[in-house]
PDB file of N, CA, C and O in Angstrom:
ATOM      1  N   MET A   1      -5.323 272.797  16.757  1.00  0.00           N
ATOM      2  CA  MET A   1      -5.351 271.530  17.608  1.00  0.00           C
ATOM      3  C   MET A   1      -5.559 271.683  18.938  1.00  0.00           C
ATOM      4  O   MET A   1      -4.728 272.373  19.529  1.00  0.00           O
ATOM      5  N   ALA A   2      -6.571 271.157  19.645  1.00  0.00           N
ATOM      6  CA  ALA A   2      -6.680 271.259  20.898  1.00  0.00           C
ATOM      7  C   ALA A   2      -5.713 270.165  21.575  1.00  0.00           C
ATOM      8  O   ALA A   2      -5.548 269.053  21.074  1.00  0.00           O
ATOM      9  N   THR A   3      -5.084 270.593  22.770  1.00  0.00           N
ATOM     10  CA  THR A   3      -4.349 269.653  23.647  1.00  0.00           C
ATOM     11  C   THR A   3      -5.406 269.122  24.719  1.00  0.00           C
ATOM     12  O   THR A   3      -6.592 269.451  24.743  1.00  0.00           O
ATOM     13  N   ALA A   4      -4.804 268.287  25.561  1.00  0.00           N
ATOM     14  CA  ALA A   4      -5.446 267.726  26.884  1.00  0.00           C
ATOM     15  C   ALA A   4      -5.480 269.044  27.875  1.00  0.00           C
ATOM     16  O   ALA A   4      -6.487 269.243  28.555  1.00  0.00           O
ATOM     17  N   LEU A   5      -4.651 269.700  27.922  1.00  0.00           N
ATOM     18  CA  LEU A   5      -4.748 271.048  28.859  1.00  0.00           C
ATOM     19  C   LEU A   5      -5.829 271.995  28.476  1.00  0.00           C
ATOM     20  O   LEU A   5      -6.159 272.897  29.246  1.00  0.00           O
ATOM     21  N   HIS A   6      -6.347 271.839  27.416  1.00  0.00           N
ATOM     22  CA  HIS A   6      -7.280 272.955  26.776  1.00  0.00           C
ATOM     23  C   HIS A   6      -8.773 272.273  26.625  1.00  0.00           C
ATOM     24  O   HIS A   6      -9.788 272.868  26.264  1.00  0.00           O
ATOM     25  N   THR A   7      -8.667 270.925  26.978  1.00  0.00           N
ATOM     26  CA  THR A   7      -9.986 270.424  26.631  1.00  0.00           C
ATOM     27  C   THR A   7     -10.657 270.143  27.839  1.00  0.00           C
ATOM     28  O   THR A   7     -10.136 269.544  28.779  1.00  0.00           O
ATOM     29  N   PRO A   8     -12.008 270.647  27.815  1.00  0.00           N
ATOM     30  CA  PRO A   8     -12.821 270.665  29.074  1.00  0.00           C
ATOM     31  C   PRO A   8     -12.878 269.278  29.742  1.00  0.00           C
ATOM     32  O   PRO A   8     -13.040 268.338  28.964  1.00  0.00           O
ATOM     33  N   ARG A   9     -12.780 269.020  30.942  1.00  0.00           N
ATOM     34  CA  ARG A   9     -12.951 267.669  31.355  1.00  0.00           C
ATOM     35  C   ARG A   9     -13.700 267.907  32.829  1.00  0.00           C
ATOM     36  O   ARG A   9     -13.516 268.902  33.530  1.00  0.00           O
ATOM     37  N   THR A  10     -14.750 266.576  33.218  1.00  0.00           N
ATOM     38  CA  THR A  10     -15.321 266.719  34.137  1.00  0.00           C
ATOM     39  C   THR A  10     -14.214 266.447  35.627  1.00  0.00           C
ATOM     40  O   THR A  10     -13.025 266.131  35.576  1.00  0.00           O
ATOM     41  N   GLU A  11     -14.919 266.650  36.688  1.00  0.00           N
ATOM     42  CA  GLU A  11     -14.209 266.420  37.655  1.00  0.00           C
ATOM     43  C   GLU A  11     -13.727 264.898  38.089  1.00  0.00           C
ATOM     44  O   GLU A  11     -12.677 264.658  38.685  1.00  0.00           O
ATOM     45  N   ALA A  12     -14.358 264.265  37.820  1.00  0.00           N
ATOM     46  CA  ALA A  12     -14.440 262.760  37.592  1.00  0.00           C
ATOM     47  C   ALA A  12     -13.071 262.406  36.816  1.00  0.00           C
ATOM     48  O   ALA A  12     -12.107 261.759  37.226  1.00  0.00           O
ATOM     49  N   ALA A  13     -13.287 263.041  35.542  1.00  0.00           N
ATOM     50  CA  ALA A  13     -12.055 262.656  34.490  1.00  0.00           C
ATOM     51  C   ALA A  13     -10.810 263.352  34.999  1.00  0.00           C
ATOM     52  O   ALA A  13      -9.763 262.724  34.842  1.00  0.00           O
ATOM     53  N   LEU A  14     -10.737 264.569  35.595  1.00  0.00           N
ATOM     54  CA  LEU A  14      -9.414 265.280  36.151  1.00  0.00           C
ATOM     55  C   LEU A  14      -8.831 264.284  37.482  1.00  0.00           C
ATOM     56  O   LEU A  14      -7.653 263.998  37.696  1.00  0.00           O
ATOM     57  N   ARG A  15      -9.985 263.881  38.252  1.00  0.00           N
ATOM     58  CA  ARG A  15      -9.415 262.981  39.153  1.00  0.00           C
ATOM     59  C   ARG A  15      -8.684 261.795  38.640  1.00  0.00           C
ATOM     60  O   ARG A  15      -7.496 261.538  38.831  1.00  0.00           O
ATOM     61  N   GLN A  16      -9.502 261.146  38.002  1.00  0.00           N
ATOM     62  CA  GLN A  16      -8.803 259.904  37.214  1.00  0.00           C
ATOM     63  C   GLN A  16      -7.290 260.317  36.617  1.00  0.00           C
ATOM     64  O   GLN A  16      -6.300 259.610  36.806  1.00  0.00           O
ATOM     65  N   GLU A  17      -7.274 261.388  35.977  1.00  0.00           N
ATOM     66  CA  GLU A  17      -6.063 261.682  35.313  1.00  0.00           C
ATOM     67  C   GLU A  17      -4.919 262.110  36.648  1.00  0.00           C
ATOM     68  O   GLU A  17      -3.735 261.785  36.734  1.00  0.00           O
ATOM     69  N   TYR A  18      -5.519 262.716  37.348  1.00  0.00           N
ATOM     70  CA  TYR A  18      -4.409 263.164  38.602  1.00  0.00           C
ATOM     71  C   TYR A  18      -3.903 261.607  39.312  1.00  0.00           C
ATOM     72  O   TYR A  18      -2.752 261.362  39.676  1.00  0.00           O
ATOM     73  N   ASP A  19      -4.953 260.762  39.385  1.00  0.00           N
ATOM     74  CA  ASP A  19      -4.434 259.541  40.007  1.00  0.00           C
ATOM     75  C   ASP A  19      -3.710 258.721  39.177  1.00  0.00           C
ATOM     76  O   ASP A  19      -2.899 257.912  39.627  1.00  0.00           O
ATOM     77  N   LEU A  20      -3.955 258.875  37.861  1.00  0.00           N
ATOM     78  CA  LEU A  20      -2.737 258.000  37.247  1.00  0.00           C
ATOM     79  C   LEU A  20      -1.359 258.756  37.131  1.00  0.00           C
ATOM     80  O   LEU A  20      -0.267 258.190  37.069  1.00  0.00           O
ATOM     81  N   LEU A  21      -1.554 260.027  37.112  1.00  0.00           N
ATOM     82  CA  LEU A  21      -0.032 260.917  37.109  1.00  0.00           C
ATOM     83  C   LEU A  21       0.594 260.550  38.540  1.00  0.00           C
ATOM     84  O   LEU A  21       1.806 260.533  38.756  1.00  0.00           O
ATOM     85  N   SER A  22      -0.414 260.254  39.502  1.00  0.00           N
ATOM     86  CA  SER A  22       0.403 260.183  40.819  1.00  0.00           C
ATOM     87  C   SER A  22       1.133 258.782  40.823  1.00  0.00           C
ATOM     88  O   SER A  22       2.273 258.598  41.249  1.00  0.00           O
ATOM     89  N   ALA A  23       0.275 257.796  40.268  1.00  0.00           N
ATOM     90  CA  ALA A  23       0.954 256.498  40.308  1.00  0.00           C
ATOM     91  C   ALA A  23       2.093 256.465  39.352  1.00  0.00           C
ATOM     92  O   ALA A  23       3.160 255.886  39.558  1.00  0.00           O
ATOM     93  N   GLU A  24       1.840 256.994  38.517  1.00  0.00           N
ATOM     94  CA  GLU A  24       3.406 256.887  37.430  1.00  0.00           C
ATOM     95  C   GLU A  24       4.516 257.781  38.224  1.00  0.00           C
ATOM     96  O   GLU A  24       5.699 257.442  38.216  1.00  0.00           O
ATOM     97  N   TYR A  25       4.106 258.828  38.843  1.00  0.00           N
ATOM     98  CA  TYR A  25       5.170 259.537  39.597  1.00  0.00           C
ATOM     99  C   TYR A  25       5.856 258.549  40.637  1.00  0.00           C
ATOM    100  O   TYR A  25       7.074 258.432  40.769  1.00  0.00           O
ATOM    101  N   ALA A  26       4.834 257.816  41.396  1.00  0.00           N
ATOM    102  CA  ALA A  26       5.224 257.050  42.549  1.00  0.00           C
ATOM    103  C   ALA A  26       6.215 255.871  42.100  1.00  0.00           C
ATOM    104  O   ALA A  26       7.253 255.499  42.647  1.00  0.00           O
ATOM    105  N   GLU A  27       5.565 255.383  40.907  1.00  0.00           N
ATOM    106  CA  GLU A  27       6.603 254.243  40.324  1.00  0.00           C
ATOM    107  C   GLU A  27       7.732 254.868  39.717  1.00  0.00           C
ATOM    108  O   GLU A  27       8.726 254.147  39.810  1.00  0.00           O
ATOM    109  N   LEU A  28       7.970 256.100  39.045  1.00  0.00           N
ATOM    110  CA  LEU A  28       9.168 256.614  38.656  1.00  0.00           C
ATOM    111  C   LEU A  28      10.017 256.803  40.062  1.00  0.00           C
ATOM    112  O   LEU A  28      11.212 256.510  40.055  1.00  0.00           O
ATOM    113  N   LEU A  29       9.505 257.205  41.050  1.00  0.00           N
ATOM    114  CA  LEU A  29      10.408 257.541  42.180  1.00  0.00           C
ATOM    115  C   LEU A  29      10.861 256.352  42.728  1.00  0.00           C
ATOM    116  O   LEU A  29      12.029 256.262  43.106  1.00  0.00           O
ATOM    117  N   ALA A  30       9.997 255.327  42.827  1.00  0.00           N
ATOM    118  CA  ALA A  30      10.566 254.051  43.226  1.00  0.00           C
ATOM    119  C   ALA A  30      11.764 253.364  42.451  1.00  0.00           C
ATOM    120  O   ALA A  30      12.480 252.535  43.012  1.00  0.00           O
ATOM    121  N   HIS A  31      11.938 253.730  41.203  1.00  0.00           N
ATOM    122  CA  HIS A  31      12.867 253.088  40.368  1.00  0.00           C
ATOM    123  C   HIS A  31      13.972 254.083  40.599  1.00  0.00           C
ATOM    124  O   HIS A  31      15.115 253.645  40.471  1.00  0.00           O
ATOM    125  N   VAL A  32      13.798 255.531  40.966  1.00  0.00           N
ATOM    126  CA  VAL A  32      15.104 255.990  40.965  1.00  0.00           C
ATOM    127  C   VAL A  32      15.605 255.949  42.395  1.00  0.00           C
ATOM    128  O   VAL A  32      16.823 256.041  42.549  1.00  0.00           O
ATOM    129  N   ARG A  33      14.818 255.821  43.477  1.00  0.00           N
ATOM    130  CA  ARG A  33      15.190 255.148  44.576  1.00  0.00           C
ATOM    131  C   ARG A  33      16.018 254.089  44.537  1.00  0.00           C
ATOM    132  O   ARG A  33      17.070 254.135  45.175  1.00  0.00           O
ATOM    133  N   ALA A  34      15.701 253.043  43.833  1.00  0.00           N
ATOM    134  CA  ALA A  34      16.155 251.825  43.881  1.00  0.00           C
ATOM    135  C   ALA A  34      17.694 251.725  43.255  1.00  0.00           C
ATOM    136  O   ALA A  34      18.581 250.976  43.663  1.00  0.00           O
ATOM    137  N   ALA A  35      17.778 252.683  42.149  1.00  0.00           N
ATOM    138  CA  ALA A  35      18.783 252.907  41.384  1.00  0.00           C
ATOM    139  C   ALA A  35      19.833 253.648  42.521  1.00  0.00           C
ATOM    140  O   ALA A  35      20.979 253.210  42.621  1.00  0.00           O
ATOM    141  N   VAL A  36      19.518 254.439  43.106  1.00  0.00           N
ATOM    142  CA  VAL A  36      20.445 255.220  44.238  1.00  0.00           C
ATOM    143  C   VAL A  36      20.869 253.973  45.472  1.00  0.00           C
ATOM    144  O   VAL A  36      22.032 253.869  45.862  1.00  0.00           O
ATOM    145  N   ALA A  37      19.821 253.132  45.965  1.00  0.00           N
ATOM    146  CA  ALA A  37      20.206 252.153  46.689  1.00  0.00           C
ATOM    147  C   ALA A  37      21.185 251.290  46.023  1.00  0.00           C
ATOM    148  O   ALA A  37      22.143 250.914  46.699  1.00  0.00           O
ATOM    149  N   ALA A  38      21.087 250.897  44.732  1.00  0.00           N
ATOM    150  CA  ALA A  38      21.806 250.036  44.192  1.00  0.00           C
ATOM    151  C   ALA A  38      23.207 250.404  44.145  1.00  0.00           C
ATOM    152  O   ALA A  38      24.146 249.619  44.277  1.00  0.00           O
ATOM    153  N   ASP A  39      23.291 251.780  43.927  1.00  0.00           N
ATOM    154  CA  ASP A  39      24.585 252.168  43.697  1.00  0.00           C
ATOM    155  C   ASP A  39      25.344 252.189  45.049  1.00  0.00           C
ATOM    156  O   ASP A  39      26.505 251.800  45.168  1.00  0.00           O
ATOM    157  N   ARG A  40      24.465 252.756  46.211  1.00  0.00           N
ATOM    158  CA  ARG A  40      25.082 252.933  47.515  1.00  0.00           C
ATOM    159  C   ARG A  40      25.646 251.346  47.991  1.00  0.00           C
ATOM    160  O   ARG A  40      26.598 251.103  48.733  1.00  0.00           O
ATOM    161  N   ASP A  41      24.710 250.352  47.291  1.00  0.00           N
ATOM    162  CA  ASP A  41      25.060 248.755  47.892  1.00  0.00           C
ATOM    163  C   ASP A  41      26.311 248.373  47.075  1.00  0.00           C
ATOM    164  O   ASP A  41      26.956 247.392  47.448  1.00  0.00           O
ATOM    165  N   GLY A  42      26.682 249.027  46.053  1.00  0.00           N
ATOM    166  CA  GLY A  42      27.808 248.767  45.072  1.00  0.00           C
ATOM    167  C   GLY A  42      27.628 247.737  43.990  1.00  0.00           C
ATOM    168  O   GLY A  42      28.452 246.920  43.578  1.00  0.00           O
ATOM    169  N   GLU A  43      26.251 247.961  43.573  1.00  0.00           N
ATOM    170  CA  GLU A  43      25.691 246.987  42.497  1.00  0.00           C
ATOM    171  C   GLU A  43      26.721 247.495  41.274  1.00  0.00           C
ATOM    172  O   GLU A  43      27.308 248.576  41.328  1.00  0.00           O
ATOM    173  N   LEU A  44      26.846 246.569  40.188  1.00  0.00           N
ATOM    174  CA  LEU A  44      27.782 246.934  39.209  1.00  0.00           C
ATOM    175  C   LEU A  44      27.011 247.486  38.081  1.00  0.00           C
ATOM    176  O   LEU A  44      27.667 247.799  37.087  1.00  0.00           O
ATOM    177  N   ASN A  45      25.507 247.692  38.054  1.00  0.00           N
ATOM    178  CA  ASN A  45      24.944 248.470  37.119  1.00  0.00           C
ATOM    179  C   ASN A  45      23.757 249.118  37.654  1.00  0.00           C
ATOM    180  O   ASN A  45      22.665 248.836  37.163  1.00  0.00           O
ATOM    181  N   PRO A  46      23.856 250.033  38.695  1.00  0.00           N
ATOM    182  CA  PRO A  46      22.301 250.438  39.036  1.00  0.00           C
ATOM    183  C   PRO A  46      21.614 251.240  38.286  1.00  0.00           C
ATOM    184  O   PRO A  46      20.508 251.555  38.725  1.00  0.00           O
ATOM    185  N   ILE A  47      21.932 251.661  37.297  1.00  0.00           N
ATOM    186  CA  ILE A  47      20.974 252.288  36.191  1.00  0.00           C
ATOM    187  C   ILE A  47      20.086 251.502  35.621  1.00  0.00           C
ATOM    188  O   ILE A  47      19.119 251.990  35.036  1.00  0.00           O
ATOM    189  N   VAL A  48      20.294 250.083  35.713  1.00  0.00           N
ATOM    190  CA  VAL A  48      19.455 249.355  35.250  1.00  0.00           C
ATOM    191  C   VAL A  48      17.937 249.402  35.724  1.00  0.00           C
ATOM    192  O   VAL A  48      16.983 249.097  35.009  1.00  0.00           O
ATOM    193  N   HIS A  49      17.867 249.810  36.974  1.00  0.00           N
ATOM    194  CA  HIS A  49      16.326 250.085  37.523  1.00  0.00           C
ATOM    195  C   HIS A  49      15.847 251.053  36.870  1.00  0.00           C
ATOM    196  O   HIS A  49      14.640 250.880  36.702  1.00  0.00           O
ATOM    197  N   LEU A  50      16.310 252.214  36.316  1.00  0.00           N
ATOM    198  CA  LEU A  50      15.692 253.240  35.281  1.00  0.00           C
ATOM    199  C   LEU A  50      15.702 252.688  33.919  1.00  0.00           C
ATOM    200  O   LEU A  50      14.646 252.672  33.287  1.00  0.00           O
ATOM    201  N   ALA A  51      16.723 252.261  33.430  1.00  0.00           N
ATOM    202  CA  ALA A  51      16.566 251.882  32.079  1.00  0.00           C
ATOM    203  C   ALA A  51      15.443 251.109  31.793  1.00  0.00           C
ATOM    204  O   ALA A  51      14.712 251.487  30.878  1.00  0.00           O
ATOM    205  N   GLY A  52      15.129 249.924  32.514  1.00  0.00           N
ATOM    206  CA  GLY A  52      14.045 249.082  32.362  1.00  0.00           C
ATOM    207  C   GLY A  52      12.762 249.874  32.266  1.00  0.00           C
ATOM    208  O   GLY A  52      11.912 249.753  31.383  1.00  0.00           O
ATOM    209  N   PHE A  53      12.736 250.758  33.364  1.00  0.00           N
ATOM    210  CA  PHE A  53      11.372 251.572  33.263  1.00  0.00           C
ATOM    211  C   PHE A  53      11.001 252.088  32.427  1.00  0.00           C
ATOM    212  O   PHE A  53       9.853 251.949  32.005  1.00  0.00           O
ATOM    213  N   LEU A  54      12.246 253.175  31.718  1.00  0.00           N
ATOM    214  CA  LEU A  54      12.144 253.880  30.538  1.00  0.00           C
ATOM    215  C   LEU A  54      11.904 253.092  29.242  1.00  0.00           C
ATOM    216  O   LEU A  54      11.022 253.335  28.417  1.00  0.00           O
ATOM    217  N   GLU A  55      12.769 252.164  29.187  1.00  0.00           N
ATOM    218  CA  GLU A  55      12.475 251.201  27.946  1.00  0.00           C
ATOM    219  C   GLU A  55      10.890 250.582  27.805  1.00  0.00           C
ATOM    220  O   GLU A  55      10.326 250.485  26.716  1.00  0.00           O
ATOM    221  N   GLU A  56      10.325 250.214  28.993  1.00  0.00           N
ATOM    222  CA  GLU A  56       9.166 249.736  28.809  1.00  0.00           C
ATOM    223  C   GLU A  56       7.937 250.776  28.490  1.00  0.00           C
ATOM    224  O   GLU A  56       6.761 250.469  28.294  1.00  0.00           O
ATOM    225  N   ARG A  57       8.687 252.473  28.487  1.00  0.00           N
ATOM    226  CA  ARG A  57       7.674 253.235  27.925  1.00  0.00           C
ATOM    227  C   ARG A  57       8.025 253.936  26.614  1.00  0.00           C
ATOM    228  O   ARG A  57       7.414 254.944  26.259  1.00  0.00           O
ATOM    229  N   GLY A  58       8.867 253.476  26.004  1.00  0.00           N
ATOM    230  CA  GLY A  58       9.499 253.928  25.013  1.00  0.00           C
ATOM    231  C   GLY A  58      10.163 255.154  25.059  1.00  0.00           C
ATOM    232  O   GLY A  58      10.163 255.900  24.080  1.00  0.00           O
ATOM    233  N   GLN A  59      10.846 255.492  26.320  1.00  0.00           N
ATOM    234  CA  GLN A  59      11.287 257.040  26.794  1.00  0.00           C
ATOM    235  C   GLN A  59      12.902 257.040  26.962  1.00  0.00           C
ATOM    236  O   GLN A  59      13.522 257.979  27.459  1.00  0.00           O
ATOM    237  N   LEU A  60      13.558 255.701  26.413  1.00  0.00           N
ATOM    238  CA  LEU A  60      14.973 255.668  26.439  1.00  0.00           C
ATOM    239  C   LEU A  60      15.701 257.031  25.662  1.00  0.00           C
ATOM    240  O   LEU A  60      15.253 257.092  24.517  1.00  0.00           O
ATOM    241  N   PRO A  61      16.434 257.860  25.867  1.00  0.00           N
ATOM    242  CA  PRO A  61      17.069 258.932  25.093  1.00  0.00           C
ATOM    243  C   PRO A  61      17.581 258.259  24.126  1.00  0.00           C
ATOM    244  O   PRO A  61      18.029 257.117  24.229  1.00  0.00           O
ATOM    245  N   PRO A  62      17.542 258.987  23.040  1.00  0.00           N
ATOM    246  CA  PRO A  62      18.237 258.565  21.887  1.00  0.00           C
ATOM    247  C   PRO A  62      19.868 258.506  22.213  1.00  0.00           C
ATOM    248  O   PRO A  62      20.468 259.165  23.062  1.00  0.00           O
ATOM    249  N   ALA A  63      20.437 257.468  21.237  1.00  0.00           N
ATOM    250  CA  ALA A  63      21.786 257.532  21.355  1.00  0.00           C
ATOM    251  C   ALA A  63      22.605 258.446  21.089  1.00  0.00           C
ATOM    252  O   ALA A  63      22.481 259.117  20.064  1.00  0.00           O
ATOM    253  N   GLY A  64      23.550 258.630  21.928  1.00  0.00           N
ATOM    254  CA  GLY A  64      24.538 260.163  21.844  1.00  0.00           C
ATOM    255  C   GLY A  64      23.795 261.307  22.250  1.00  0.00           C
ATOM    256  O   GLY A  64      24.445 262.347  22.135  1.00  0.00           O
ATOM    257  N   MET A  65      22.597 261.451  22.703  1.00  0.00           N
ATOM    258  CA  MET A  65      21.906 262.464  23.316  1.00  0.00           C
ATOM    259  C   MET A  65      22.613 262.712  24.692  1.00  0.00           C
ATOM    260  O   MET A  65      22.602 261.840  25.561  1.00  0.00           O
ATOM    261  N   PRO A  66      23.371 264.197  24.908  1.00  0.00           N
ATOM    262  CA  PRO A  66      24.097 264.353  25.963  1.00  0.00           C
ATOM    263  C   PRO A  66      22.932 264.445  27.341  1.00  0.00           C
ATOM    264  O   PRO A  66      21.822 264.954  27.188  1.00  0.00           O
ATOM    265  N   ALA A  67      23.300 263.991  28.384  1.00  0.00           N
ATOM    266  CA  ALA A  67      22.562 264.343  29.519  1.00  0.00           C
ATOM    267  C   ALA A  67      22.351 265.712  29.684  1.00  0.00           C
ATOM    268  O   ALA A  67      21.197 266.008  29.994  1.00  0.00           O
ATOM    269  N   SER A  68      23.326 266.839  29.536  1.00  0.00           N
ATOM    270  CA  SER A  68      22.916 268.239  29.794  1.00  0.00           C
ATOM    271  C   SER A  68      21.638 268.566  28.993  1.00  0.00           C
ATOM    272  O   SER A  68      20.708 269.185  29.511  1.00  0.00           O
ATOM    273  N   ARG A  69      21.618 268.148  27.757  1.00  0.00           N
ATOM    274  CA  ARG A  69      20.733 268.484  26.717  1.00  0.00           C
ATOM    275  C   ARG A  69      19.338 268.019  27.149  1.00  0.00           C
ATOM    276  O   ARG A  69      18.359 268.729  26.916  1.00  0.00           O
ATOM    277  N   LEU A  70      19.230 266.847  27.771  1.00  0.00           N
ATOM    278  CA  LEU A  70      17.983 266.153  28.052  1.00  0.00           C
ATOM    279  C   LEU A  70      17.390 266.973  29.393  1.00  0.00           C
ATOM    280  O   LEU A  70      16.189 267.163  29.581  1.00  0.00           O
ATOM    281  N   VAL A  71      18.375 267.385  30.217  1.00  0.00           N
ATOM    282  CA  VAL A  71      17.870 268.332  31.337  1.00  0.00           C
ATOM    283  C   VAL A  71      17.491 269.728  30.696  1.00  0.00           C
ATOM    284  O   VAL A  71      16.391 270.266  30.826  1.00  0.00           O
ATOM    285  N   ALA A  72      18.416 270.165  30.082  1.00  0.00           N
ATOM    286  CA  ALA A  72      17.845 271.678  29.618  1.00  0.00           C
ATOM    287  C   ALA A  72      16.636 271.578  28.879  1.00  0.00           C
ATOM    288  O   ALA A  72      15.857 272.513  29.064  1.00  0.00           O
ATOM    289  N   GLU A  73      16.202 270.513  27.936  1.00  0.00           N
ATOM    290  CA  GLU A  73      15.100 270.442  27.120  1.00  0.00           C
ATOM    291  C   GLU A  73      13.662 270.470  28.354  1.00  0.00           C
ATOM    292  O   GLU A  73      12.647 271.161  28.271  1.00  0.00           O
ATOM    293  N   ALA A  74      14.035 269.461  29.458  1.00  0.00           N
ATOM    294  CA  ALA A  74      13.094 269.639  30.693  1.00  0.00           C
ATOM    295  C   ALA A  74      12.972 270.729  31.209  1.00  0.00           C
ATOM    296  O   ALA A  74      11.845 271.217  31.291  1.00  0.00           O
ATOM    297  N   PHE A  75      13.941 271.320  31.631  1.00  0.00           N
ATOM    298  CA  PHE A  75      13.794 272.645  31.924  1.00  0.00           C
ATOM    299  C   PHE A  75      12.995 273.838  31.349  1.00  0.00           C
ATOM    300  O   PHE A  75      12.175 274.621  31.828  1.00  0.00           O
ATOM    301  N   ALA A  76      13.524 273.677  30.209  1.00  0.00           N
ATOM    302  CA  ALA A  76      12.632 274.534  28.996  1.00  0.00           C
ATOM    303  C   ALA A  76      11.120 274.315  28.965  1.00  0.00           C
ATOM    304  O   ALA A  76      10.311 275.244  28.988  1.00  0.00           O
ATOM    305  N   ARG A  77      10.824 273.131  28.914  1.00  0.00           N
ATOM    306  CA  ARG A  77       9.318 272.716  29.044  1.00  0.00           C
ATOM    307  C   ARG A  77       8.461 273.126  30.363  1.00  0.00           C
ATOM    308  O   ARG A  77       7.247 273.330  30.380  1.00  0.00           O
ATOM    309  N   THR A  78       9.478 273.213  31.612  1.00  0.00           N
ATOM    310  CA  THR A  78       9.014 273.621  32.591  1.00  0.00           C
ATOM    311  C   THR A  78       8.714 274.912  32.719  1.00  0.00           C
ATOM    312  O   THR A  78       7.620 275.267  33.158  1.00  0.00           O
ATOM    313  N   ALA A  79       9.659 275.766  32.345  1.00  0.00           N
ATOM    314  CA  ALA A  79       9.672 277.386  32.212  1.00  0.00           C
ATOM    315  C   ALA A  79       8.490 277.572  31.382  1.00  0.00           C
ATOM    316  O   ALA A  79       7.516 278.172  31.836  1.00  0.00           O
ATOM    317  N   GLU A  80       8.504 277.061  30.096  1.00  0.00           N
ATOM    318  CA  GLU A  80       6.992 277.310  29.354  1.00  0.00           C
ATOM    319  C   GLU A  80       5.581 277.019  30.121  1.00  0.00           C
ATOM    320  O   GLU A  80       4.644 277.811  30.221  1.00  0.00           O
ATOM    321  N   THR A  81       5.647 275.817  30.591  1.00  0.00           N
ATOM    322  CA  THR A  81       4.302 275.540  31.322  1.00  0.00           C
ATOM    323  C   THR A  81       4.235 276.801  32.501  1.00  0.00           C
ATOM    324  O   THR A  81       3.220 277.468  32.698  1.00  0.00           O
ATOM    325  N   ASP A  82       5.238 276.939  33.070  1.00  0.00           N
ATOM    326  CA  ASP A  82       5.061 278.208  34.272  1.00  0.00           C
ATOM    327  C   ASP A  82       4.607 279.327  33.673  1.00  0.00           C
ATOM    328  O   ASP A  82       3.632 279.809  34.248  1.00  0.00           O
ATOM    329  N   ARG A  83       5.018 279.969  32.612  1.00  0.00           N
ATOM    330  CA  ARG A  83       4.835 280.881  31.715  1.00  0.00           C
ATOM    331  C   ARG A  83       3.278 281.128  31.528  1.00  0.00           C
ATOM    332  O   ARG A  83       2.596 282.129  31.748  1.00  0.00           O
ATOM    333  N   GLN A  84       2.923 279.755  31.003  1.00  0.00           N
ATOM    334  CA  GLN A  84       1.556 279.828  30.342  1.00  0.00           C
ATOM    335  C   GLN A  84       0.603 279.660  31.414  1.00  0.00           C
ATOM    336  O   GLN A  84      -0.563 280.013  31.241  1.00  0.00           O
ATOM    337  N   PHE A  85       1.017 279.115  32.592  1.00  0.00           N
ATOM    338  CA  PHE A  85      -0.138 278.971  33.797  1.00  0.00           C
ATOM    339  C   PHE A  85       0.057 280.145  34.755  1.00  0.00           C
ATOM    340  O   PHE A  85      -0.726 280.371  35.678  1.00  0.00           O
ATOM    341  N   GLY A  86       1.042 280.815  34.516  1.00  0.00           N
ATOM    342  CA  GLY A  86       1.042 281.850  35.662  1.00  0.00           C
ATOM    343  C   GLY A  86       1.894 281.284  37.004  1.00  0.00           C
ATOM    344  O   GLY A  86       1.690 281.829  38.089  1.00  0.00           O
ATOM    345  N   GLY A  87       2.755 280.288  36.905  1.00  0.00           N
ATOM    346  CA  GLY A  87       3.835 279.773  37.871  1.00  0.00           C
ATOM    347  C   GLY A  87       4.678 280.659  38.059  1.00  0.00           C
ATOM    348  O   GLY A  87       4.402 281.837  37.834  1.00  0.00           O
ATOM    349  N   ALA A  88       5.941 280.251  38.535  1.00  0.00           N
ATOM    350  CA  ALA A  88       7.304 281.127  38.661  1.00  0.00           C
ATOM    351  C   ALA A  88       7.482 281.356  37.599  1.00  0.00           C
ATOM    352  O   ALA A  88       7.125 280.670  36.642  1.00  0.00           O
ATOM    353  N   SER A  89       8.211 282.611  37.576  1.00  0.00           N
ATOM    354  CA  SER A  89       8.894 283.248  36.478  1.00  0.00           C
ATOM    355  C   SER A  89      10.237 283.357  36.638  1.00  0.00           C
ATOM    356  O   SER A  89      10.922 283.884  35.762  1.00  0.00           O
TER     357      SER A  89
END
């Protein structure tokens, strides 16, 4: 099965994908920064800034999933991508 990484795309399609990823990243970063500012300001539940963002996208972690496992899985995916595309080893 072909994945998006292996499907030939035009320069315009790649640009559109890049722009979408950049916008998503900017929005995620804004929510992370809001959570940090809320924590610094003493808000009772600063994580709400992130939880809503993740919930809208169906990305909340499963109940009982340890944070360390989520981070380890992300590092494993990043390492695999780096190996696949010749990045850091």
